[in-house]
Structure formats: structure tokens, C-alpha cells
C-alpha positions as CSV (number, residue, x, y, z in Angstrom):
1,M,33.9,-140.4,73.9
2,S,36.0,-140.0,70.8
3,N,36.1,-136.9,68.6
4,Q,32.6,-135.7,68.8
5,T,30.4,-132.7,68.1
6,L,27.8,-131.5,70.6
7,T,24.4,-131.4,68.9
8,S,22.5,-129.5,71.5
9,K,22.8,-126.2,73.3
10,P,22.1,-127.2,77.0
11,V,25.8,-127.1,77.8
12,F,25.7,-123.4,77.8
13,M,22.4,-122.9,79.7
14,K,22.0,-122.2,83.3
15,P,20.8,-125.1,85.5
16,T,17.6,-123.4,86.6
17,K,16.5,-123.2,83.0
18,I,17.0,-126.8,82.0
19,F,14.4,-128.6,84.1
20,P,10.7,-128.3,83.4
21,A,9.2,-125.3,85.0
22,F,6.5,-127.1,86.9
23,L,9.0,-128.5,89.3
24,L,11.9,-126.0,89.4
25,L,14.1,-128.4,91.4
26,I,17.4,-126.7,92.1
27,F,19.5,-129.8,92.5
28,L,22.8,-128.3,91.8
29,L,22.7,-125.6,94.4
30,N,22.2,-128.1,97.3
31,C,25.5,-130.0,97.1
32,S,28.2,-129.3,99.6
33,F,31.8,-130.3,99.2
34,S,35.1,-129.3,100.8
35,N,36.5,-126.2,99.1
36,N,39.9,-126.2,100.7
37,E,41.9,-127.5,97.7
38,G,40.0,-126.1,94.7
39,Y,40.7,-127.5,91.3
40,K,43.2,-126.9,88.6
41,I,43.1,-128.7,85.2
42,E,45.8,-127.8,82.7
43,V,45.0,-128.7,79.1
44,K,47.5,-128.5,76.2
45,I,46.1,-129.1,72.7
46,E,48.2,-129.2,69.7
47,G,46.6,-127.3,66.8
48,L,44.5,-125.0,69.0
49,S,45.3,-121.3,69.3
50,E,43.8,-118.4,71.1
51,A,40.2,-119.6,71.4
52,E,37.5,-119.5,74.1
53,C,37.0,-123.0,75.7
54,Y,34.6,-124.4,78.2
55,L,34.5,-126.9,81.0
56,A,31.1,-128.5,81.3
57,Y,29.6,-131.4,83.2
58,H,26.9,-134.0,82.8
59,F,23.9,-133.9,85.1
60,G,21.2,-136.4,84.2
61,N,20.6,-136.2,80.5
62,R,21.9,-132.6,80.2
63,Q,25.2,-130.8,80.2
64,Y,25.9,-127.6,82.1
65,L,28.6,-124.9,81.9
66,Q,31.1,-125.0,84.8
67,D,34.0,-122.8,83.7
68,T,35.3,-120.7,80.8
69,T,38.9,-119.9,79.8
70,M,41.0,-118.8,76.9
71,A,43.6,-120.9,75.2
72,D,46.9,-119.1,74.5
73,A,48.7,-119.1,71.2
74,G,50.4,-122.4,72.0
75,G,47.1,-124.2,72.8
76,L,47.5,-124.1,76.6
77,L,44.3,-123.5,78.7
78,V,43.8,-123.8,82.4
79,F,40.5,-124.3,84.3
80,E,40.9,-123.5,88.0
81,G,38.9,-122.3,90.9
82,P,39.0,-122.1,94.7
83,E,36.2,-124.6,95.3
84,R,36.4,-128.3,94.5
85,L,34.2,-129.5,91.6
86,D,31.4,-132.0,92.2
87,P,32.9,-135.3,91.1
88,G,31.6,-136.6,87.7
89,M,32.2,-136.9,84.0
90,Y,33.3,-133.5,82.6
91,L,33.6,-132.2,79.0
92,V,36.3,-130.0,77.6
93,V,34.4,-128.1,74.9
94,L,36.5,-126.5,72.1
95,P,35.6,-124.2,69.1
96,G,33.0,-125.8,66.8
97,Q,31.6,-127.5,69.9
98,Q,34.1,-130.3,69.5
99,Y,34.7,-131.9,72.9
100,F,36.2,-134.8,74.8
101,E,35.4,-136.2,78.3
102,I,37.5,-136.4,81.4
103,I,37.0,-137.9,84.8
104,V,36.9,-135.4,87.7
105,D,36.9,-137.3,91.0
106,Q,39.0,-137.0,94.2
107,N,42.1,-135.7,92.4
108,Q,41.3,-132.4,90.8
109,H,44.8,-131.2,90.1
110,F,46.1,-132.7,86.9
111,S,47.2,-132.0,83.3
112,L,46.6,-133.5,79.9
113,E,47.9,-133.1,76.4
114,T,46.3,-134.1,73.1
115,K,45.8,-133.0,69.4
116,M,42.9,-131.4,67.6
117,G,41.1,-134.1,65.6
118,E,42.9,-136.9,67.5
119,F,41.6,-136.4,71.0
120,V,41.5,-140.1,72.0
121,P,44.6,-141.5,70.1
122,A,46.9,-138.6,71.3
123,M,45.6,-138.2,74.8
124,E,48.1,-138.3,77.7
125,F,47.6,-137.4,81.3
126,E,49.9,-136.4,84.1
127,N,49.0,-136.9,87.8
128,S,45.7,-138.6,86.9
129,P,46.1,-142.4,86.7
130,D,42.3,-143.0,86.4
131,N,42.1,-140.7,83.4
132,Q,45.1,-142.3,81.8
133,A,43.6,-145.8,82.2
134,F,40.3,-144.4,81.0
135,Y,41.8,-143.3,77.7
136,E,43.8,-146.5,77.4
137,Y,40.5,-148.3,77.6
138,L,38.9,-146.0,75.0
139,R,41.8,-146.7,72.6
140,F,41.4,-150.4,73.2
141,V,37.7,-150.4,72.6
142,S,38.2,-148.3,69.5
143,A,40.7,-150.7,68.1
144,K,38.4,-153.7,68.8
145,G,35.6,-151.8,67.1
146,Q,37.6,-151.4,63.9
147,E,38.4,-155.1,64.0
148,V,34.9,-156.4,64.4
149,G,33.1,-153.8,62.2
150,P,33.9,-155.7,58.9
151,L,33.0,-159.0,60.6
152,R,29.6,-157.7,61.6
153,E,28.9,-156.5,58.1
154,E,30.0,-159.9,56.7
155,L,27.8,-161.7,59.1
156,H,24.7,-160.1,57.6
157,Q,25.6,-160.7,54.0
158,E,23.3,-163.2,52.2
159,D,26.2,-165.1,50.6
160,T,28.1,-165.8,53.9
161,S,28.4,-169.5,54.3
162,P,27.2,-171.2,57.5
163,E,30.8,-172.3,58.3
164,R,31.9,-168.7,58.0
165,I,29.1,-167.5,60.1
166,D,30.2,-169.8,62.9
167,E,33.7,-168.6,62.6
168,I,32.7,-164.9,62.7
169,R,30.5,-165.4,65.7
170,E,33.4,-167.1,67.5
171,K,35.7,-164.1,66.7
172,L,33.0,-161.6,67.9
173,A,32.6,-163.5,71.1
174,E,36.3,-163.5,71.6
175,A,36.5,-159.7,71.0
176,D,33.6,-159.2,73.5
177,Q,35.5,-161.3,76.1
178,Q,38.6,-159.2,75.6
179,V,36.7,-156.0,76.2
180,R,35.2,-157.5,79.4
181,E,38.7,-158.5,80.5
182,K,39.9,-154.9,79.8
183,Q,37.0,-153.6,81.9
184,N,37.9,-155.9,84.7
185,E,41.5,-154.7,84.6
186,Y,40.3,-151.1,85.1
187,M,37.8,-152.0,87.8
188,E,40.5,-154.0,89.7
189,A,42.9,-151.0,89.5
190,F,40.3,-148.4,90.5
191,P,37.7,-150.3,92.6
192,D,36.1,-147.1,94.0
193,G,36.7,-145.0,90.8
194,L,33.8,-143.2,89.1
195,F,34.4,-144.9,85.7
196,T,34.3,-148.3,87.5
197,K,30.8,-147.4,88.7
198,V,29.9,-146.5,85.1
199,L,31.2,-149.8,83.8
200,L,29.3,-151.7,86.4
201,A,26.1,-149.8,85.7
202,Q,26.3,-150.6,82.0
203,Q,26.6,-154.4,82.5
204,E,23.5,-156.3,81.6
205,P,22.1,-158.4,84.5
206,E,22.8,-162.1,84.0
207,V,19.5,-163.9,83.5
208,P,19.1,-167.6,82.6
209,E,17.3,-168.7,79.5
210,A,13.5,-168.9,79.6
211,G,13.9,-172.6,80.4
212,I,11.6,-174.0,77.6
213,P,12.7,-177.6,77.0
214,E,13.3,-178.6,73.3
215,T,11.8,-182.0,74.0
216,P,9.2,-181.7,76.7
217,E,8.3,-184.7,78.8
218,P,5.3,-186.7,77.5
219,G,2.0,-185.6,79.1
220,I,3.5,-182.4,80.7
221,P,2.3,-179.3,78.9
222,V,4.9,-176.5,78.2
223,D,3.8,-173.1,79.4
224,E,6.1,-170.8,77.3
225,N,4.4,-167.7,78.6
226,E,5.1,-168.7,82.2
227,A,8.7,-169.4,81.5
228,L,9.1,-166.0,79.8
229,R,7.3,-164.3,82.7
230,R,9.8,-165.8,85.1
231,Q,12.7,-164.7,82.9
232,Y,11.3,-161.2,82.8
233,Q,10.8,-161.0,86.5
234,Q,14.4,-162.2,87.1
235,Y,15.7,-159.5,84.7
236,K,13.6,-156.8,86.4
237,N,14.7,-157.9,89.9
238,K,18.4,-157.8,88.9
239,F,18.3,-154.6,86.8
240,W,19.6,-152.4,89.5
241,N,22.1,-154.8,91.1
242,N,25.1,-153.0,89.8
243,I,24.0,-149.5,90.7
244,D,25.3,-147.9,93.9
245,F,22.4,-145.6,95.0
246,S,24.6,-144.1,97.7
247,D,27.0,-142.6,95.1
248,D,25.8,-139.3,93.7
249,R,28.7,-139.1,91.3
250,L,26.6,-141.2,89.0
251,L,24.2,-138.3,88.6
252,R,27.0,-136.4,86.9
253,T,27.3,-139.0,84.2
254,P,24.8,-139.9,81.4
255,V,24.4,-143.4,82.8
256,F,22.0,-143.0,85.8
257,H,19.4,-141.0,83.9
258,S,19.6,-143.4,81.0
259,M,19.0,-146.4,83.2
260,L,16.0,-144.7,84.9
261,N,14.5,-143.8,81.5
262,R,15.1,-147.3,80.1
263,Y,13.7,-149.1,83.2
264,F,10.5,-147.0,83.6
265,N,9.8,-146.6,79.9
266,N,11.0,-149.9,78.4
267,V,11.3,-152.5,81.1
268,V,8.4,-151.9,83.4
269,I,5.0,-152.8,82.0
270,Q,3.2,-149.6,81.3
271,V,0.3,-150.0,83.6
272,P,-0.1,-147.3,86.3
273,D,-0.4,-149.6,89.3
274,T,2.7,-151.5,88.2
275,V,4.7,-148.3,87.5
276,I,3.7,-146.9,90.9
277,K,4.8,-150.0,92.7
278,E,8.2,-149.9,90.9
279,A,8.5,-146.2,91.5
280,D,8.2,-146.6,95.3
281,R,10.7,-149.5,95.2
282,I,13.3,-147.4,93.5
283,V,12.6,-144.4,95.6
284,D,13.4,-146.6,98.7
285,K,16.7,-147.6,97.1
286,A,17.5,-143.9,96.4
287,R,17.1,-143.0,100.1
288,A,20.7,-144.0,100.5
289,N,21.8,-140.6,99.2
290,D,19.9,-137.2,99.4
291,E,21.0,-136.1,96.0
292,V,20.1,-139.4,94.3
293,F,16.8,-139.3,96.2
294,K,16.0,-135.8,94.9
295,Y,16.9,-136.8,91.3
296,V,14.8,-140.0,91.4
297,I,11.8,-138.2,92.8
298,W,12.1,-135.5,90.1
299,F,12.6,-138.0,87.3
300,L,9.7,-140.2,88.2
301,T,7.3,-137.2,88.7
302,N,8.4,-135.5,85.5
303,N,8.4,-138.7,83.5
304,A,4.8,-139.5,84.5
305,E,3.6,-135.9,84.0
306,R,5.0,-135.8,80.5
307,S,4.0,-139.3,79.5
308,E,1.8,-139.7,76.4
309,I,0.5,-143.1,77.7
310,M,-3.1,-142.8,78.8
311,G,-3.5,-143.2,82.6
312,M,0.1,-142.3,83.6
313,D,-1.2,-139.2,85.3
314,A,-2.1,-141.6,88.1
315,V,1.6,-142.0,88.7
316,F,2.1,-138.3,88.7
317,V,-0.7,-137.8,91.3
318,H,0.8,-140.6,93.4
319,M,4.3,-139.1,93.4
320,V,3.0,-135.7,94.4
321,E,0.8,-137.0,97.2
322,E,3.4,-139.5,98.5
323,Y,6.5,-137.4,98.3
324,Y,5.7,-133.7,97.7
325,M,2.6,-133.2,99.8
326,S,3.9,-135.4,102.6
327,G,6.9,-133.1,103.1
328,E,9.6,-135.5,101.8
329,A,10.5,-133.2,98.9
330,F,12.3,-131.0,101.4
331,W,14.1,-129.0,98.6
332,V,11.0,-127.6,96.9
333,E,10.1,-124.0,97.8
334,P,6.6,-123.5,99.3
335,D,5.3,-121.6,96.3
336,N,6.4,-124.3,93.9
337,L,5.1,-127.0,96.2
338,E,1.7,-125.4,96.3
339,R,1.6,-125.2,92.5
340,I,2.6,-128.8,92.1
341,A,0.0,-129.9,94.6
342,Q,-2.7,-127.9,92.9
343,R,-1.8,-129.5,89.6
344,A,-2.1,-133.0,91.0
345,M,-5.4,-132.3,92.8
346,R,-6.8,-131.0,89.6
347,L,-5.9,-134.2,87.8
348,K,-7.0,-136.6,90.6
349,P,-10.7,-136.5,89.9
350,L,-10.0,-137.2,86.2
351,L,-8.0,-140.4,86.7
352,I,-9.2,-143.4,84.8
353,G,-11.6,-145.5,87.0
354,N,-13.0,-142.4,88.8
355,T,-16.5,-141.1,88.3
356,A,-16.4,-138.2,85.9
357,P,-17.1,-134.8,87.5
358,D,-20.7,-133.7,87.0
359,I,-21.2,-130.4,85.0
360,E,-24.5,-128.6,84.5
361,M,-24.6,-127.1,81.0
362,Y,-27.0,-125.2,78.9
363,T,-28.9,-126.3,75.8
364,R,-29.7,-124.1,72.8
365,D,-33.0,-123.3,74.4
366,G,-31.3,-122.1,77.6
367,E,-32.4,-125.1,79.6
368,T,-30.0,-126.7,82.0
369,L,-28.8,-130.3,81.5
370,S,-26.6,-132.2,83.9
371,L,-24.0,-134.6,82.5
372,H,-24.9,-137.2,85.2
373,D,-28.6,-137.1,84.1
374,V,-27.7,-138.4,80.6
375,E,-28.3,-142.2,80.4
376,A,-26.1,-144.1,78.0
377,E,-24.2,-147.4,77.8
378,Y,-21.2,-145.4,76.5
379,L,-21.1,-141.6,76.8
380,V,-18.5,-139.5,74.9
381,I,-17.8,-136.1,76.3
382,Y,-16.5,-133.8,73.5
383,F,-15.1,-130.4,74.2
384,W,-14.8,-128.3,71.0
385,D,-15.4,-125.0,69.3
386,S,-16.2,-124.1,65.7
387,D,-13.0,-122.2,64.9
388,C,-10.5,-124.8,66.2
389,P,-8.7,-126.3,63.2
390,H,-8.3,-129.7,64.8
391,C,-12.0,-129.7,65.8
392,K,-12.9,-129.2,62.1
393,R,-11.4,-132.6,61.4
394,V,-12.5,-134.4,64.6
395,T,-16.2,-133.2,64.6
396,P,-17.3,-134.9,61.4
397,A,-15.3,-138.0,62.3
398,L,-17.0,-138.2,65.7
399,R,-20.4,-137.5,64.1
400,D,-20.0,-140.4,61.8
401,L,-18.9,-142.7,64.6
402,Y,-22.0,-141.6,66.6
403,H,-24.3,-142.5,63.7
404,R,-22.6,-145.9,63.4
405,K,-22.8,-146.7,67.1
406,K,-25.8,-144.9,68.5
407,D,-28.0,-148.0,68.2
408,Q,-25.5,-149.7,70.5
409,G,-26.0,-147.3,73.3
410,V,-23.5,-144.6,72.4
411,K,-24.3,-141.0,73.1
412,V,-22.3,-137.8,72.7
413,F,-22.3,-134.9,75.2
414,A,-20.8,-132.2,73.1
415,V,-19.6,-129.1,75.1
416,N,-18.9,-126.1,72.9
417,T,-16.3,-123.9,74.6
418,E,-16.5,-120.7,72.6
419,A,-18.1,-117.5,73.8
420,D,-19.9,-116.7,70.5
421,R,-23.3,-118.4,70.8
422,E,-24.2,-117.7,67.1
423,N,-21.1,-119.4,65.9
424,W,-22.0,-122.5,68.0
425,I,-25.5,-122.7,66.6
426,K,-24.3,-122.1,63.0
427,S,-21.7,-124.8,63.3
428,K,-24.1,-127.3,64.9
429,E,-26.4,-126.9,61.9
430,E,-23.6,-127.0,59.3
431,Y,-22.2,-130.3,60.7
432,N,-25.8,-131.7,61.3
433,L,-25.0,-132.5,64.9
434,D,-28.0,-134.4,66.2
435,W,-26.3,-135.4,69.4
436,I,-26.5,-133.6,72.8
437,N,-25.3,-130.0,72.2
438,V,-24.6,-127.8,75.2
439,N,-22.4,-124.9,76.2
440,D,-21.7,-122.7,79.2
441,I,-20.5,-119.3,77.9
442,H,-19.8,-117.9,81.3
443,N,-18.3,-121.1,82.7
444,R,-20.7,-121.1,85.6
445,S,-20.3,-124.9,85.9
446,G,-16.5,-124.6,86.2
447,F,-16.1,-127.2,83.4
448,R,-12.7,-125.8,82.3
449,D,-11.1,-126.5,85.6
450,K,-13.1,-129.7,86.3
451,Y,-11.9,-131.3,83.1
452,D,-8.5,-129.7,83.0
453,I,-9.1,-128.1,79.6
454,Y,-5.9,-126.5,78.2
455,S,-6.4,-127.5,74.6
456,I,-9.2,-128.8,72.3
457,P,-10.5,-131.0,70.9
458,L,-10.7,-133.1,74.0
459,L,-12.5,-136.4,74.3
460,F,-13.5,-138.5,77.3
461,L,-15.2,-141.9,77.2
462,L,-17.5,-142.9,80.1
463,D,-19.4,-146.1,80.9
464,S,-23.0,-146.4,82.0
465,E,-22.0,-145.5,85.6
466,K,-20.2,-142.3,84.4
467,T,-16.9,-144.0,85.2
468,I,-14.0,-142.7,83.1
469,M,-12.9,-145.4,80.7
470,A,-10.5,-143.4,78.6
471,K,-9.5,-139.8,78.0
472,R,-7.5,-137.5,75.7
473,I,-7.9,-140.0,72.9
474,T,-8.8,-140.1,69.2
475,V,-12.1,-140.9,67.6
476,D,-10.6,-144.2,66.2
477,Q,-9.5,-145.2,69.7
478,I,-12.9,-144.5,71.1
479,E,-14.4,-146.8,68.4
480,E,-11.8,-149.5,69.2
481,I,-12.6,-149.4,72.9
482,I,-16.4,-149.4,72.4
483,T,-16.2,-152.3,69.9
484,R,-14.0,-154.3,72.2
485,E,-16.3,-153.7,75.2
486,I,-19.4,-154.7,73.2
487,E,-17.8,-157.9,72.0
488,Q,-16.6,-158.9,75.5
489,N,-20.0,-158.3,77.0
490,R,-21.9,-160.5,74.5
């Protein structure tokens, strides 16, 4: 919020090109606000002359272009339009992508003055009390940061005495308290202001200590894990206490997206069933506002679809079935909705815990062999071809694993995906692949769709009942899972 440089280009991109193509959620075109007053923001910047400048705004974790204007020779520029702006945190972007932020809320007719290179220290507003107080807060926090910076460095020095450490910690606590008091002053002055909502959202929930006694009572065991579980549950339950889900202004700040990302990727335990339960809980909160509801649905669906954690596609499928296919995602066009639904239905049979789809393939001799007819304690399905660079590394590694584990009930059902039969046979012999080798040059079995093959190599691990245990994993991970399962079943 001080003198900064934008490090990414999204600020100049059109909204429809920011979000992932598989959803194409046009959030920004569905907002309706009164357009009777319009907006006019006059900006005077000392040291700026005859340059193109931009007004941009936050939305989620991106920034979008709102307006463009030219500064005159005296550094004066004016952003104005006949329709009111959607309230949020906006950015005045200057040459070299230097920028500073302003609050655009109910009052959209105001002016400001500042200096190049000294945006925060020199900033003054006219007819915008909330922005004036906002920058007074920024100056206060900056000054406190300069005070405590050397103290924090001294705190971590090896030669700092215990007495000095206590003194430093007391001063740091005092500075933190002063910042909180400054925040409270702002929130009291602007109880319904946007920055008040931002400050509240950034406050950590108050959670008591885990409650582990230093001197437990005789004869009563101390369950540290249970105490920590209770503390975690309290933290999780209070995480959203300071968020007003009925206020879509928060969407146009970096805060709301950041909290969603933190909660679902760092706070919630990364188990599909747990994530699904929490997703439904937060969606219910988001029903308080259509725009917030739309964004939460988009975030949760996209976050699950892009996750690199195995099994999170179950969350994606749940979101699509529960909210898109049910008709609740009212903003999605029919063509896009159909595409999203098809993607989810393709993934659904491949969810961990489901029975792997059967495929009837062909051996080198042209005989058919069904996947479900192969009996094995652990069956690895391996999709590969001889020219794939990654396959050239994975194939020998998987072959060595097979040789180590085949006496423990491990088999490999290796499906070659290339159209050149001679290459397949040649590679099989070069690698000395004595596992089950099959192909289906003409894809009569539909294996590409059934197993959602968009890249290779691709590995699935099945149990003796052909239940999917793991998928899209490495050879090392397969060995870890099999070794763990064997040890647990002894």
C-alpha cells in the first residue's frame, strides 16, 4: 500500500480472459448499481507530467482495468464516468506501473494530491474522510514498522541477553497494541466503511491455548492430541466470524480471495470428505449475497479442479453436481454448463474408492484381454508410449519396481497408447517388459475417455477388487503405498 510496482500484467487484461476457461464465469457483468451520479476522481501528482495513467480495481486475486486518462503537464489527471463504480479498493496506476490504492465506496466524487516517489507520506484528500483516515493509518503503521524493525532484528541475534529479549518483546507488544488501537479508531469512525471490513477480516480469531497443564493431576493422563484438536476446531469455527458475507465490496479487495485460499488450502484438513463438508458450509454462508455466492462457488470449483492433491477431483465433482447441474449456478451459460458437467461426469467413475472402469485390450498376438479379468493383489495400470520422453524414465523404474514386488502379488497392466504397433513391440523387447502388455490402436475400448487420458505417462493403482487406491502418481509413491498396505495387513 506504499510506493509499489505491479509485478503482473492482469491489471490490463479484460475480465473474461482472467478466469480459467473451463468455467468462464462472467462475474463482473452481472452487478447492477445506480448510475445517476457517476464518478469523478481528480488526482494531482507532483513530479508527473503528460503521461497515460490508469484506474484499476481488485477482484479476487486479480486486478482489472477500469479507466484510462492522460495527465497534463502539471500532473493533473481526472477519472470520470456517467455510471457509479462498483465499491472496492482501486489502484491509480502510473508510468512504470507504480501505483497506490484508494477506497472507492459510496462517495465517488473526491480529489487527492501526492508526490511521485512519496505516495503515502504526501497523500492528502479532499471530500473523502475515509481515504484521508486510511492514509493516516498507513503512515502510522509505516512509522511503527520503522520503529520495530531494528528491534525484531536484535531479538534474533545470538548475543542478545535474556533481559534484553524480555524488554524487546514488551516493546513489540506495546507497538502491536498501538496499531490495534489505531485500527479501532478507524473502525469507530467508519463503522460501515469498506476498510473497516478489511481490517475486521484480517483479525485473527481469538482461540484459547490448547489447555495442556504444566503439572497434570496425578493419575490423570494428559491427551495433548485431544487438546490440540479442540484448539484447531475452535480456530476453524471462528475463522469466518469477522467476514460479512452479505457485503460484496470485499470481493473487490484482495482480502476475501486470500481468506478463501488460506482456509481451504492451509486450514482445512486436505481430505476430500472434509473439504466437501466445509465447502457446503461456506457456500451456505455465501447465500447472503448473490455476487459473493457466485464467487465462492467459482473459487471452490476451480480450486478443486486445479488441486495437485490426489483425490480432490471428488470435491470438483461434488461442486458441479451440487451447484451447477442442480441449476443453482444461474449465471453460467448453457453451453458452458454442459461442458462443465461433461468434465465432472468423465471424472466421476475415476474417483478414488470407485471400481476402475473395465477396458478390453489386445495382446501382441491379437487376443483380447479384459482388465477386470486380471487377478492381482495390487494391479498397476500404466498408460505409456515408446516416444514419450517422460515414459522413457518411468518405464524402467516401474519395471524394476515390478520385479521387486511381483512375488508380493503386484502385477502391471501396461497399455501402450501409440498407433505404431512395431514401435510398441520393439520398445517392449528393448525394456524387457515381462508384465502384461496390451494396446488398442483404434481405441475400440474407449480407454482414452474412460481413463481421462490427456497426458502420459499415467499410473493408477488398484486393489484386488479393482478399486482405485491411487492415481496420477509416481512409481515411488506406488511403492510406498503398496509397502504400507502389505505391512498393515500382516
